[in-house]
C-alpha positions in Angstrom: -15.0 -16.7 -6.4 -11.7 -17.6 -4.7 -8.8 -15.1 -4.9 -7.0 -16.8 -7.8 -10.1 -16.6 -9.9 -10.8 -13.0 -8.8 -7.3 -12.1 -10.0 -8.3 -13.1 -13.5 -12.0 -12.4 -13.7 -13.2 -9.8 -11.1 -14.0 -6.2 -12.1 -15.0 -6.7 -15.6 -17.5 -9.2 -17.2 -17.7 -8.7 -21.0 -21.1 -9.0 -22.6 -21.7 -10.8 -25.9 -19.3 -9.5 -28.6 -17.5 -7.2 -26.2 -13.7 -7.1 -25.7 -12.4 -10.1 -23.7 -9.8 -7.9 -22.0 -10.5 -4.7 -20.1 -10.4 -2.0 -22.8 -8.2 1.0 -22.6 -10.4 4.1 -22.7 -7.7 6.5 -23.6 -9.9 9.6 -23.7 -9.9 12.7 -21.5 -13.5 13.5 -22.2 -16.9 11.9 -22.9 -19.7 13.0 -25.2 -23.3 13.7 -24.1 -26.4 14.6 -26.0 -27.4 17.5 -23.7 -26.0 19.8 -21.1 -28.8 18.7 -18.8 -27.7 15.1 -19.0 -24.1 16.0 -18.2 -25.3 18.3 -15.5 -26.6 15.3 -13.6 -23.0 13.9 -13.5 -21.7 17.2 -12.0 -24.4 17.1 -9.4 -23.6 13.5 -8.5 -27.2 12.5 -9.4 -26.1 10.0 -12.1 -23.3 7.6 -12.5 -21.0 8.1 -15.5 -17.9 9.9 -16.8 -17.2 13.4 -18.0 -13.5 14.0 -17.4 -10.7 11.5 -16.8 -9.1 13.7 -14.1 -11.9 12.4 -11.9 -12.8 9.0 -13.2 -12.2 6.8 -16.2 -13.9 3.4 -17.1 -10.6 1.5 -17.4 -9.5 2.7 -14.0 -12.8 1.9 -12.4 -12.8 -1.7 -13.7 -9.3 -2.3 -12.4 -10.2 -0.7 -9.1 -13.3 -2.9 -8.8 -11.0 -6.0 -9.2 -8.8 -4.8 -6.4 -11.8 -4.1 -4.2 -13.0 -7.6 -4.9 -9.6 -9.0 -3.9 -9.6 -7.1 -0.7 -13.2 -7.7 0.1 -14.1 -4.0 0.0 -17.1 -2.1 -1.1 -15.4 0.6 -3.3 -12.0 1.5 -4.6 -10.2 4.2 -6.6 -6.9 4.2 -8.5 -4.3 6.9 -8.0 -1.2 8.1 -9.8 1.1 6.5 -7.3 1.3 4.8 -3.9 2.3 8.1 -2.4 -0.9 9.7 -3.8 -2.9 6.9 -2.3 -1.3 7.4 1.2 -1.9 11.1 1.0 -5.5 10.9 -0.2 -6.4 8.2 2.3 -5.6 10.5 5.2 -6.4 13.9 3.6 -9.9 12.6 2.8 -10.8 12.7 6.5 -8.2 14.9 8.1 -7.4 18.6 7.5 -5.6 21.5 9.2 -5.8 21.3 12.9 -6.3 17.5 12.9 -4.1 14.7 14.2 -3.2 11.2 13.1 -1.5 8.3 14.9 1.0 6.5 12.7 3.4 3.6 13.1 7.1 4.4 13.1 7.7 1.4 10.9 6.5 2.7 7.6 8.1 3.4 4.2 10.5 6.3 4.4 8.7 8.2 1.7 5.4 7.9 3.6 7.2 9.1 6.8 8.4 12.2 5.0 4.9 12.8 3.5 3.4 12.7 7.0 6.2 14.3 9.0 7.1 17.1 6.6 4.7 17.8 3.8 1.4 17.1 5.6 2.7 18.7 8.7 3.1 21.9 6.7 -0.6 21.6 5.8 -1.5 21.7 9.4 -2.0 18.0 10.1 -0.1 16.7 13.1 1.2 13.2 13.4 2.3 11.2 16.4 4.5 8.2 15.5 4.4 5.2 17.8 6.5 2.0 17.9 4.3 -0.8 16.4 5.3 -2.9 19.4 4.6 -0.1 22.0 2.8 -0.9 25.2 -1.0 -0.4 25.6 -0.3 2.7 27.7 1.9 4.3 25.1 -0.6 3.6 22.3 -3.4 5.1 24.4 -1.3 8.2 25.1 -0.8 8.8 21.4 -4.5 9.6 20.8 -5.8 13.2 21.1 -9.3 14.6 21.0 -8.6 15.7 17.4 -7.3 12.3 16.2 -8.9 11.3 12.9 -7.1 8.1 11.9 -4.5 5.5 12.7 -2.1 4.4 9.9 0.2 1.4 9.6 1.7 -1.1 7.1 0.9 -4.8 7.1 4.6 -5.6 6.5 6.8 -2.5 6.9 9.1 -1.4 4.1 11.9 -2.2 4.6 12.1 -3.2 8.3 9.6 -6.1 7.7 7.8 -5.4 11.0 4.5 -7.3 10.9 1.8 -5.0 12.1 -0.6 -6.1 14.8 -3.7 -5.1 12.8 -6.3 -6.4 15.3 -4.8 -4.6 18.2 -4.5 -1.3 16.5 -7.9 -1.6 15.0 -9.3 -2.1 18.5 -7.5 1.0 19.7 -8.6 3.1 16.7 -12.3 2.1 17.1 -12.2 2.8 20.8 -11.5 6.4 19.8 -14.0 6.5 17.0 -11.5 6.6 14.2 -10.7 4.3 11.3 -7.6 2.2 10.8 -5.8 2.7 7.5 -3.5 -0.1 6.4 -0.9 0.0 3.6 -1.1 -3.6 2.3 1.5 -3.3 -0.5 4.0 -5.9 0.6 1.5 -8.6 1.7 -1.1 -8.0 -1.1 -4.6 -9.3 -0.7 -3.3 -12.7 -1.7 -1.4 -13.1 1.6 -3.4 -10.8 3.9 -6.8 -9.1 3.9 -6.7 -6.5 6.6 -10.4 -5.9 6.6 -10.9 -9.4 8.1 -8.8 -8.2 11.1 -10.6 -4.9 11.7 -9.0 -2.5 9.3 -11.3 0.1 7.6 -9.3 1.5 4.7 -6.5 -0.2 2.7 -4.0 1.4 0.4 -1.5 0.0 -2.1 1.4 1.1 -4.1 0.2 -0.9 -7.2 3.7 -0.2 -8.6 4.9 -3.2 -6.6 3.6 -6.7 -6.6 0.3 -5.9 -8.2 1.9 -4.5 -11.3 4.7 -7.0 -10.8 6.8 -6.1 -13.9 8.2 -2.6 -13.1 6.2 -0.9 -16.0 3.6 1.4 -14.4 3.6 3.6 -11.4 0.2 3.6 -9.5 -1.7 3.4 -6.3 -5.1 2.3 -5.0 -7.4 3.0 -2.0 -10.1 0.5 -0.9 -12.9 1.1 1.5 -14.1 -1.8 3.6 -17.6 -0.2 4.0 -17.4 -1.2 7.7 -16.7 2.2 9.4 -19.9 4.1 10.4 -19.1 7.7 9.6 -22.5 9.0 10.8 -21.9 7.4 14.2 -18.9 9.7 14.6 -20.4 12.6 12.7 -18.7 15.3 14.7 -15.2 13.9 13.9 -15.8 13.7 10.1 -17.7 16.8 8.9 -16.4 16.3 5.4 -18.4 13.2 5.1 -21.3 13.9 7.4 -22.1 17.6 6.7 -23.1 19.2 3.4 -20.5 19.8 0.7 -21.4 23.2 -0.8 -19.1 22.6 -3.8 -21.6 19.9 -4.8 -24.9 21.7 -4.0 -24.9 20.6 -0.4 -24.6 16.9 -0.8 -23.8 15.0 2.4 -21.8 12.0 1.3 -22.5 9.7 4.1 -26.3 10.2 3.7 -26.4 10.0 -0.1 -23.9 7.2 -0.8 -24.1 5.2 2.4 -21.5 3.6 4.6 -20.0 1.6 1.8 -19.7 4.4 -0.8 -19.3 7.7 1.0 -15.5 7.6 1.6 -14.5 6.7 -2.0 -17.1 9.0 -3.6 -15.8 12.0 -1.6 -12.2 11.1 -2.5 -13.1 10.9 -6.2 -15.5 13.8 -6.5 -13.6 16.2 -4.3 -9.9 15.3 -4.0 -9.5 14.0 -7.6 -11.4 16.9 -8.9 -9.1 19.4 -7.1 -5.7 17.6 -7.0 -6.0 15.3 -10.0 -3.5 12.5 -9.1 -5.3 10.1 -11.4 -3.7 6.9 -12.8 -3.5 6.9 -16.6 -5.8 4.4 -18.3 -2.7 2.9 -20.0 -1.1 2.2 -16.7 -4.4 0.8 -15.3 -4.4 -1.6 -18.3 -0.8 -2.7 -17.5 -1.8 -3.1 -13.8 -4.7 -5.4 -14.7 -2.3 -7.6 -16.7 -0.1 -7.9 -13.5 -3.1 -8.6 -11.3 -4.1 -11.6 -13.4 -0.9 -13.4 -12.4 -0.7 -12.0 -8.8 -1.7 -15.1 -7.0 0.8 -17.3 -8.9 3.6 -14.8 -8.5 3.1 -14.3 -4.8 3.4 -18.0 -4.2 6.7 -18.1 -6.1 8.0 -15.0 -4.4 7.4 -16.5 -0.9 8.9 -19.9 -1.9 12.0 -18.3 -3.2 12.4 -15.8 -0.4 12.1 -18.5 2.2 15.0 -20.5 0.5 17.2 -17.4 0.2 16.5 -16.3 3.8 17.5 -19.8 5.1 20.7 -19.6 3.0 21.6 -16.1 4.3 21.0 -17.2 7.9 23.7 -19.8 7.6 26.4 -17.8 5.6 29.4 -16.7 7.7 29.6 -13.3 6.0 26.1 -12.3 7.0 25.7 -10.5 10.4 22.0 -10.8 10.7 18.9 -11.7 8.7 15.4 -10.4 9.1 12.6 -12.4 7.4 9.3 -13.1 9.2 9.2 -16.6 7.6 12.3 -17.7 9.6 11.6 -19.5 12.9 13.0 -17.4 15.7 12.2 -14.2 13.9 10.5 -11.6 16.2 7.4 -11.6 14.1 7.3 -15.2 13.1 4.2 -16.0 15.3 2.4 -12.8 14.3 3.1 -13.5 10.7 1.5 -17.0 11.1 -1.6 -15.3 12.5 -2.0 -12.6 9.8 -0.2 -14.2 6.9 -0.4 -18.0 7.2 0.4 -18.6 3.5 3.6 -16.5 3.7 4.6 -12.9 3.9 6.3 -11.5 0.8 9.5 -11.8 -1.2 11.4 -9.1 0.6 14.3 -9.9 3.0 16.5 -7.5 5.0 20.0 -8.4 6.2 23.4 -7.0 7.0 26.8 -8.1 6.0 29.8 -8.2 8.4 31.9 -5.1 7.8 29.1 -2.5 7.8 28.4 0.0 5.0 31.7 -0.4 3.1 31.3 -4.2 3.0 27.7 -3.8 1.9 28.7 -1.6 -1.1 31.4 -4.1 -2.1 29.0 -7.0 -1.9 26.4 -5.3 -4.0 28.9 -4.4 -6.7 29.7 -8.0 -7.3 26.1 -9.2 -7.9 25.1 -10.4 -11.4 21.6 -11.8 -11.1 20.3 -9.3 -8.5 20.2 -5.7 -9.8 20.7 -2.6 -7.8 17.5 -0.6 -8.2 15.2 1.6 -6.1 12.4 -0.7 -7.0 11.1 -3.6 -4.9 8.5 -6.3 -5.2 8.5 -7.2 -8.9 9.5 -10.3 -11.0 13.2 -9.3 -11.0 15.4 -9.8 -8.0 16.4 -6.3 -6.8 18.7 -5.1 -4.1 19.1 -1.8 -2.3 20.9 -0.1 0.6 18.1 2.2 1.9 20.3 4.4 4.1 22.1 5.5 0.9 18.9 5.7 -1.2 15.2 5.6 -0.3 15.8 6.6 3.3 18.8 8.9 2.9 16.8 11.9 4.1 16.6 10.3 7.6 19.3 10.7 10.3 20.8 7.5 11.8 18.5 8.1 14.8 15.4 8.4 12.6 16.5 5.3 10.6 16.7 3.2 13.8 13.3 4.5 15.0 11.8 3.5 11.6 13.3 0.0 12.0 15.9 0.6 9.2 19.5 -0.1 10.5 22.2 2.0 8.7 23.8 -1.3 7.5 20.4 -2.8 6.3 20.3 -4.3 2.8 16.9 -4.8 1.3 16.7 -7.8 -1.0 13.6 -8.2 -3.1 13.6 -11.8 -4.2 12.1 -12.3 -7.7 10.6 -15.2 -9.5 13.8 -16.5 -11.1 15.2 -19.9 -10.2 16.0 -19.8 -6.5 19.3 -21.6 -7.0 20.5 -19.0 -9.4 19.7 -16.2 -6.9 21.5 -18.1 -4.1 24.6 -18.8 -6.2 24.8 -15.1 -7.1 24.6 -14.1 -3.5 27.1 -16.7 -2.5 29.8 -15.5 -5.0 29.2 -11.9 -4.0 29.5 -12.7 -0.3 32.8 -14.6 -0.9 34.3 -11.5 -2.4 34.3 -10.1 1.1 37.0 -12.6 2.2 
């Protein structure tokens, strides 16, 4: 099936007389006829469900749809995109380990890595995504366990060179993890360029309607854990909490990573997505391909308008010719990038605040990447924990305005921006 059809039909095929839509299994527990039968589930000897903190049928059907869209072998839903980012790394790295990460990532992810996970004993080296080969090579250490980047960085819109970083990661025997939230599998499938693990904040384009927080992790099934057994003992050595199961041996290259994340991390940390939110997510996924096409069309028109307006100091959108990442975007995202634009208005922070206060169609909200046009000043909100120096290193200028172009009529969005910009005269 092609991606548009997968959006609607993948993950769940109802049998004769069964519900047409993915059913909501709103139950914490599942009944069995004997303890012995349930025991097989606890021993990972049989597939099934016993407690929703680990797995739920609704979640698994939606995760299967996302895996199909990304071209992966297995997937799991999480309670949020932050949980997906955390689990994706913590599943293979622990105290005393090291990870290489792009500086151009979402501010919340940067804080997760640089503050919280650092307190857990995992060290991170942040590299400019456009660094030299020598700088990239120097970032690796003997205890490096993964490389992490974003297909399109939030909000700097840096387009990540997936193929290059995948090559570097594999040369050091570690996987490349890519946050594909902004591009979605409609516009980019990182596995086709060498990535090994993909994460999503499903709260964004996948949900599309600002109704349910969630995340997802997808395994490509490409990375050979046993070939690098000494680096990944959690996958290649017995797990005594499951009677000595070795995940890579029992579940194979395509199932070990997600099975461990589910059976171990979800069991102990429990950041599961609710079945109700998974149901909402599936509704969003059904229209994902249609919406992404409209987001890209609208954003291109808006970016071209902003680039010509005299009140605008600069515009950053990879779809604009002359943009630093235009050619790279053509390589990795030939059908368009996303609906997010960053720009600055002449007059700095004060002018930005005045401009935003005049908007009528675009709403000021911390959210991004849904059907509504939303706008935000990250330095005063999502990235306010960062110093000006850290903001610049993350590709987020202090005067940057993030505009998430929705699926409304593009002319209405442009007229709204135009009248707000004229208020700066």
